TORDREN-850501 format. One line per field, with one value per residue (C-alpha): residue in one letter; y, z, x; residue number from 1. Coordinates in nm, 2 decimals. Example, Ala and Ser with C-alpha at 12.3 -4.5 7.8 and 13.67 -1.06 7.14 Angstrom:
resn <- A, S
north <- -0.45, -0.11
up <- 0.78, 0.71
east <- 1.23, 1.37
resi <- 1, 2
This chain:
resn <- M, T, T, N, K, K, F, I, V, L, S, D, G, S, I, Y, E, G, I, G, F, G, S, D, D, E, V, L, G, E, I, V, F, N, T, S, M, T, G, Y, Q, E, M, L, T, D, P, S, Y, R, G, Q, I, L, V, S, T, Y, P, M, I, G, N, Y, G, V, T, D, Q, F, N, E, S, N, K, V, Q, V, K, C, Y, V, V, R, D, L, C, E, D, P, F, H, Y, S, N, S, K, N, L, N, E, F, L, K, E, N, G, I, P, G, I, H, S, V, D, T, R, A, L, T, R, K, I, R, K, F, G, S, K, M, A, I, I, T, N, N, P, N, I, E, N, A, L, I, K, I, D, E, F, G, A, Y, E, G, T, N, Y, V, D, Q, V, S, V, K, N, I, Q, R, Y, E, I, K, N, N, N, F, E, I, A, L, I, D, F, G, V, K, K, N, I, V, R, L, L, N, S, R, G, C, N, V, E, V, Y, P, W, N, Y, N, F, N, K, L, D, L, K, K, F, D, G, I, V, M, S, P, G, P, G, D, P, K, T, L, L, N, D, L, S, G, I, K, K, C, I, E, S, L, P, T, L, G, I, C, L, G, H, Q, I, I, A, H, I, Y, G, G, E, T, F, K, L, L, F, G, H, R, G, G, N, Q, P, V, K, E, L, E, S, G, R, V, Y, P, T, S, Q, N, H, G, Y, A, V, S, D, K, N, F, P, Y, E, L, D, I, T, H, M, N, I, N, D, D, T, V, S, G, L, K, H, K, N, K, P, I, I, S, I, Q, Y, H, S, E, A, C, P, G, P, V, D, S, E, Y, V, F, D, N, F, I, E, L, V, K, K, E, K
north <- -7.20, -7.05, -7.24, -6.98, -7.13, -7.05, -7.11, -7.18, -7.08, -7.13, -6.94, -7.21, -7.11, -7.43, -7.42, -7.58, -7.55, -7.60, -7.41, -7.13, -7.14, -6.92, -6.53, -6.42, -6.27, -6.30, -6.39, -6.47, -6.69, -7.00, -7.30, -7.59, -7.93, -8.09, -8.48, -8.53, -8.70, -8.49, -8.16, -7.91, -7.63, -7.64, -7.60, -7.37, -7.12, -7.21, -6.89, -7.11, -7.14, -6.76, -6.62, -6.97, -7.11, -7.47, -7.76, -8.12, -8.39, -8.63, -8.61, -8.58, -8.23, -8.08, -8.39, -8.31, -7.91, -7.62, -7.59, -7.26, -7.47, -7.64, -7.29, -7.27, -6.89, -6.61, -6.62, -6.83, -6.76, -6.92, -6.74, -7.00, -7.36, -7.57, -7.94, -8.24, -8.30, -8.06, -8.20, -7.94, -8.10, -8.23, -8.45, -8.43, -8.34, -8.07, -7.89, -7.53, -7.43, -7.60, -7.51, -7.24, -7.06, -7.07, -6.92, -6.70, -6.54, -6.49, -6.34, -6.62, -6.81, -7.20, -7.38, -7.72, -8.01, -7.95, -8.22, -8.19, -8.53, -8.39, -8.05, -8.20, -8.44, -8.10, -7.98, -8.28, -8.28, -7.89, -7.75, -7.52, -7.22, -6.89, -6.90, -6.70, -6.77, -6.64, -6.62, -6.55, -6.80, -6.53, -6.74, -6.42, -6.19, -6.40, -6.46, -6.05, -6.06, -6.30, -6.16, -5.81, -5.99, -6.13, -6.43, -6.55, -6.53, -6.15, -6.06, -6.12, -6.31, -6.35, -5.97, -6.03, -6.31, -6.23, -6.06, -5.68, -5.64, -5.88, -6.16, -6.34, -6.69, -6.76, -7.08, -7.17, -7.40, -7.30, -7.43, -7.20, -6.88, -6.93, -6.66, -6.74, -6.58, -6.54, -6.62, -6.79, -6.95, -7.19, -7.21, -7.56, -7.45, -7.23, -7.52, -7.77, -7.53, -7.44, -7.78, -7.86, -7.60, -7.31, -6.95, -6.83, -6.47, -6.43, -6.16, -5.99, -6.16, -5.81, -5.76, -5.58, -5.91, -5.76, -5.59, -5.90, -5.94, -6.30, -6.34, -6.37, -6.65, -7.02, -7.14, -6.98, -7.12, -7.02, -7.07, -7.19, -6.91, -6.86, -6.78, -6.78, -6.75, -6.54, -6.27, -6.23, -6.23, -5.85, -5.88, -6.22, -6.08, -6.00, -6.36, -6.53, -6.35, -6.47, -6.86, -6.92, -6.78, -7.01, -7.35, -7.30, -7.50, -7.43, -7.54, -7.53, -7.20, -7.17, -7.44, -7.26, -6.97, -7.16, -7.28, -6.95, -6.82, -7.04, -7.02, -7.23, -7.25, -7.30, -7.38, -7.43, -7.76, -7.86, -7.88, -7.85, -8.14, -8.09, -8.32, -8.54, -8.86, -8.74, -9.01, -8.88, -9.07, -9.00, -9.10, -9.16, -9.42, -9.50, -9.47, -9.33, -9.12, -9.05, -8.63, -8.36, -8.11, -7.77, -7.62, -7.54, -7.49, -7.68, -7.65, -7.78, -8.04, -7.85, -7.63, -7.72, -7.52, -7.67, -7.56, -7.80, -8.14, -8.30, -8.51, -8.62, -8.68, -8.68, -9.05, -8.97, -8.73, -8.70, -8.37, -8.22, -8.23, -8.19, -8.02, -7.93, -7.73, -7.94, -7.74, -7.54, -7.64, -7.54, -7.81, -7.79, -7.98, -7.95, -8.08, -8.01, -8.12, -7.98, -8.15, -7.97, -8.14, -8.49, -8.75, -8.65, -8.92, -8.62, -8.44, -8.57, -8.31, -8.05, -8.31, -8.28, -7.91, -7.91, -8.18, -7.90, -7.63, -7.84, -7.96, -7.56, -7.42
up <- 16.18, 16.42, 16.64, 16.95, 17.29, 17.51, 17.88, 18.12, 18.47, 18.76, 19.06, 19.31, 19.06, 18.84, 18.49, 18.18, 17.83, 17.50, 17.14, 17.07, 16.79, 16.71, 16.84, 17.01, 17.31, 17.64, 17.86, 18.21, 18.36, 18.57, 18.40, 18.40, 18.20, 18.00, 17.94, 17.65, 17.34, 17.09, 17.04, 17.10, 16.90, 17.10, 17.40, 17.27, 17.19, 17.53, 17.72, 18.06, 17.98, 17.97, 18.21, 18.18, 18.01, 17.90, 17.91, 17.69, 17.82, 17.52, 17.33, 16.99, 16.92, 16.58, 16.36, 16.20, 16.18, 16.23, 16.10, 16.16, 16.23, 16.52, 16.71, 17.06, 17.04, 16.82, 16.93, 17.10, 17.47, 17.66, 17.72, 17.57, 17.47, 17.57, 17.40, 17.38, 17.00, 16.75, 16.43, 16.12, 15.88, 15.93, 15.72, 15.74, 15.49, 15.66, 15.75, 15.64, 15.86, 16.08, 16.46, 16.44, 16.18, 16.37, 16.72, 16.53, 16.36, 16.68, 16.84, 17.11, 17.16, 17.20, 17.34, 17.19, 17.27, 17.63, 17.89, 17.96, 18.18, 18.40, 18.43, 18.48, 18.77, 18.95, 18.89, 19.03, 19.31, 19.41, 19.22, 18.96, 18.94, 18.83, 18.54, 18.24, 17.90, 17.84, 17.58, 17.92, 18.14, 18.45, 18.68, 18.95, 18.68, 18.59, 18.97, 19.01, 18.71, 18.85, 19.18, 19.02, 18.79, 19.11, 19.16, 18.89, 19.15, 19.14, 18.79, 18.68, 18.36, 18.31, 18.24, 17.97, 17.74, 17.80, 17.50, 17.58, 17.40, 17.38, 17.09, 16.98, 16.78, 16.63, 16.47, 16.23, 16.40, 16.76, 17.06, 17.34, 17.45, 17.64, 17.84, 17.84, 18.11, 17.93, 18.19, 17.90, 17.66, 17.42, 17.06, 17.10, 17.43, 17.13, 16.89, 17.14, 17.23, 16.92, 16.80, 17.05, 16.92, 17.16, 17.04, 17.22, 17.38, 17.56, 17.81, 17.95, 18.28, 18.47, 18.28, 18.57, 18.57, 18.78, 18.48, 18.25, 18.12, 18.23, 18.05, 17.73, 17.83, 17.90, 18.05, 18.15, 18.12, 18.30, 18.14, 18.23, 18.27, 18.38, 18.71, 19.06, 19.12, 19.44, 19.20, 19.06, 19.41, 19.45, 19.36, 19.28, 19.33, 19.04, 18.89, 19.20, 19.08, 18.78, 18.85, 19.12, 18.83, 18.55, 18.48, 18.52, 18.42, 18.55, 18.40, 18.55, 18.65, 18.65, 18.88, 19.12, 19.10, 19.17, 19.48, 19.61, 19.57, 19.82, 20.08, 19.97, 19.93, 19.65, 19.68, 19.48, 19.38, 19.39, 19.04, 18.89, 18.65, 18.28, 18.03, 17.84, 18.05, 18.40, 18.57, 18.72, 18.92, 18.90, 19.24, 19.14, 18.88, 19.02, 18.66, 18.62, 18.29, 18.10, 18.12, 17.96, 18.23, 18.26, 18.62, 18.86, 19.16, 19.34, 19.52, 19.92, 20.09, 20.37, 20.51, 20.24, 20.13, 20.29, 19.99, 19.73, 19.66, 19.56, 19.24, 19.09, 19.24, 19.08, 19.15, 19.14, 19.45, 19.57, 19.46, 19.42, 19.04, 19.05, 19.20, 19.21, 19.39, 19.67, 19.54, 19.22, 18.82, 18.88, 18.80, 18.76, 18.67, 18.74, 18.38, 18.05, 17.90, 17.56, 17.54, 17.33, 17.33, 17.50, 17.47, 17.41, 17.67, 17.90, 17.65, 17.83, 18.06, 17.81, 17.74, 18.10, 18.10, 17.81, 18.00, 18.29, 18.03, 17.88, 18.21, 18.36, 18.04
east <- 3.44, 3.67, 3.90, 3.97, 3.99, 3.73, 3.71, 3.39, 3.48, 3.23, 3.19, 3.41, 3.73, 3.69, 3.75, 3.68, 3.87, 3.67, 3.67, 3.43, 3.16, 2.88, 2.94, 3.25, 3.08, 3.18, 2.86, 2.77, 2.48, 2.40, 2.51, 2.27, 2.25, 1.99, 1.99, 1.78, 1.94, 1.76, 1.57, 1.86, 1.68, 1.37, 1.59, 1.78, 1.48, 1.28, 1.19, 1.25, 1.61, 1.66, 1.96, 2.12, 2.44, 2.29, 2.51, 2.41, 2.50, 2.46, 2.79, 2.70, 2.50, 2.40, 2.35, 2.03, 2.08, 1.85, 1.49, 1.27, 0.94, 1.10, 1.15, 0.99, 1.00, 1.13, 1.48, 1.78, 1.69, 1.99, 2.34, 2.56, 2.54, 2.80, 2.88, 3.16, 3.12, 2.96, 2.86, 2.95, 2.83, 2.44, 2.21, 1.84, 1.58, 1.45, 1.81, 1.85, 2.16, 2.40, 2.40, 2.69, 2.54, 2.22, 2.40, 2.61, 2.28, 2.11, 2.43, 2.48, 2.82, 2.87, 3.16, 3.28, 3.49, 3.44, 3.43, 3.08, 3.09, 3.32, 3.10, 2.79, 2.90, 3.04, 2.67, 2.50, 2.73, 2.74, 2.50, 2.40, 2.66, 2.70, 2.94, 3.14, 3.21, 3.52, 3.84, 4.07, 4.16, 4.27, 4.06, 4.10, 3.93, 3.61, 3.56, 3.56, 3.30, 3.08, 3.05, 2.98, 2.69, 2.52, 2.32, 2.07, 1.77, 1.85, 1.67, 1.36, 1.39, 0.99, 0.97, 1.25, 1.05, 0.67, 0.48, 0.48, 0.10, -0.20, -0.15, -0.44, -0.45, -0.72, -0.88, -1.15, -1.45, -1.37, -1.55, -1.34, -1.18, -0.85, -0.67, -0.29, -0.08, 0.27, 0.52, 0.76, 0.53, 0.62, 0.47, 0.38, 0.14, -0.07, -0.05, -0.22, -0.48, -0.56, -0.55, -0.80, -1.07, -0.94, -0.87, -0.63, -0.53, -0.20, -0.14, 0.16, 0.26, 0.21, -0.09, -0.37, -0.58, -0.84, -0.97, -1.00, -1.32, -1.38, -1.70, -1.52, -1.28, -1.40, -1.06, -0.72, -0.38, -0.07, 0.27, 0.62, 0.88, 1.23, 1.35, 1.26, 0.89, 0.94, 1.03, 0.69, 0.48, 0.43, 0.06, -0.13, -0.47, -0.57, -0.44, -0.64, -0.97, -0.93, -0.83, -1.09, -1.35, -1.24, -1.12, -0.72, -0.43, -0.08, 0.22, 0.58, 0.63, 0.25, 0.22, 0.45, 0.26, -0.09, 0.11, 0.20, -0.14, -0.25, 0.02, 0.25, 0.61, 0.89, 1.25, 1.58, 1.65, 2.04, 2.05, 1.74, 1.51, 1.60, 1.55, 1.30, 1.30, 1.18, 0.95, 0.67, 0.38, 0.07, -0.11, -0.45, -0.42, -0.05, 0.09, 0.43, 0.49, 0.81, 0.83, 0.98, 1.13, 1.28, 1.29, 1.51, 1.27, 1.02, 0.69, 0.76, 0.55, 0.61, 0.33, 0.11, -0.20, -0.52, -0.72, -0.49, -0.42, -0.09, -0.17, 0.17, 0.52, 0.87, 0.95, 1.39, 1.34, 0.97, 0.94, 0.56, 0.50, 0.11, -0.18, -0.54, -0.79, -0.99, -1.34, -1.23, -1.12, -0.78, -0.50, -0.13, 0.18, 0.55, 0.65, 0.61, 0.26, 0.36, 0.68, 0.91, 1.14, 1.02, 0.78, 0.45, 0.25, 0.14, -0.05, -0.31, -0.35, -0.46, -0.74, -0.81, -0.81, -1.06, -1.27, -1.29, -1.38, -1.67, -1.79, -1.77, -1.95
resi <- 1, 2, 3, 4, 5, 6, 7, 8, 9, 10, 11, 12, 13, 14, 15, 16, 17, 18, 19, 20, 21, 22, 23, 24, 25, 26, 27, 28, 29, 30, 31, 32, 33, 34, 35, 36, 37, 38, 39, 40, 41, 42, 43, 44, 45, 46, 47, 48, 49, 50, 51, 52, 53, 54, 55, 56, 57, 58, 59, 60, 61, 62, 63, 64, 65, 66, 67, 68, 69, 70, 71, 72, 73, 74, 75, 76, 77, 78, 79, 80, 81, 82, 83, 84, 85, 86, 87, 88, 89, 90, 91, 92, 93, 94, 95, 96, 97, 98, 99, 100, 101, 102, 103, 104, 105, 106, 107, 108, 109, 110, 111, 112, 113, 114, 115, 116, 117, 118, 119, 120, 121, 122, 123, 124, 125, 126, 127, 128, 129, 130, 131, 132, 133, 134, 135, 136, 137, 138, 139, 140, 141, 142, 143, 144, 145, 146, 147, 148, 149, 150, 151, 152, 153, 154, 155, 156, 157, 158, 159, 160, 161, 162, 163, 164, 165, 166, 167, 168, 169, 170, 171, 172, 173, 174, 175, 176, 177, 178, 179, 180, 181, 182, 183, 184, 185, 186, 187, 188, 189, 190, 191, 192, 193, 194, 195, 196, 197, 198, 199, 200, 201, 202, 203, 204, 205, 206, 207, 208, 209, 210, 211, 212, 213, 214, 215, 216, 217, 218, 219, 220, 221, 222, 223, 224, 225, 226, 227, 228, 229, 230, 231, 232, 233, 234, 235, 236, 237, 238, 239, 240, 241, 242, 243, 244, 245, 246, 247, 248, 249, 250, 251, 252, 253, 254, 255, 256, 257, 258, 259, 260, 261, 262, 263, 264, 265, 266, 267, 268, 269, 270, 271, 272, 273, 274, 275, 276, 277, 278, 279, 280, 281, 282, 283, 284, 285, 286, 287, 288, 289, 290, 291, 292, 293, 294, 295, 296, 297, 298, 299, 300, 301, 302, 303, 304, 305, 306, 307, 308, 309, 310, 311, 312, 313, 314, 315, 316, 317, 318, 319, 320, 321, 322, 323, 324, 325, 326, 327, 328, 329, 330, 331, 332, 333, 334, 335, 336, 337, 338, 339, 340, 341, 342, 343, 344, 345, 346, 347, 348, 349, 350, 351, 352, 353, 354, 355, 356, 357, 358, 359, 360, 361
């Protein structure tokens, strides 16, 4: 493995040094951190990280290697992976390659031996920033490239990760037909729906949903995805028609889109919620769940839509974590109920959705 020096330069001019692995490309993106102790392969292949440089706060990464079955999409989605200690000799019965090989074959750079604690403290205090991963420690040159690249919010990353054509996932002994709007769907969402007796038909985010044959389906799921939901708001009339006709579950970005459909607002969090231990309170029962989260935006509770009720709150910062429509079978959550990586405590949300489907059917 190469031992070339690499540098992380943030848009505020701060610089962090490390050693490169994976590919040797220079990349730019928004730098964010995740607090999960395991699940690095699922994180790397999560479409919600598109356009971002990912920092793992857990110090030792790569110790159980890489196995194809744990991919949440067909490729690595992050721009770069930043870690403290990289394990070069993983040990696990299912391991097929190490992390360096995995990133290299996907054309993605990594950087290890970084002071990830200092980097995380910087992000927590001053917020997620644009950054460049480079072999050149010249800060002035790096800042010019960052400025030319522009802000994270300026790109529609959903268009990069959503399917281009309709895809169908059928199972034997199915009971329901579900349309899944793909803003950046993870494979485990399809798996969990299939395991609950659902055939799943996946649609591109920009499909003309005014033409969707609603008689064909029993319910709709709106998936998670990357970026600012405001980049997707040109025409929501078709999606609104669909979700007001069928039981609907919105997850993460899908949750934010539902809020916008009814006149709500979203805002950017200082450093986002990314990890497998985010506490969320279900208001009706008072129960607190550990949840898997990966988002940089949240639904505002200011000027909240009359048609919707808040069902869940994030314990850490009191941001909105769940919604339901007052009169229609529409529910949504800000966290990842499919939990890859993360705890499985919130898979019950899929059961709640199936109950809505059964009731309406």
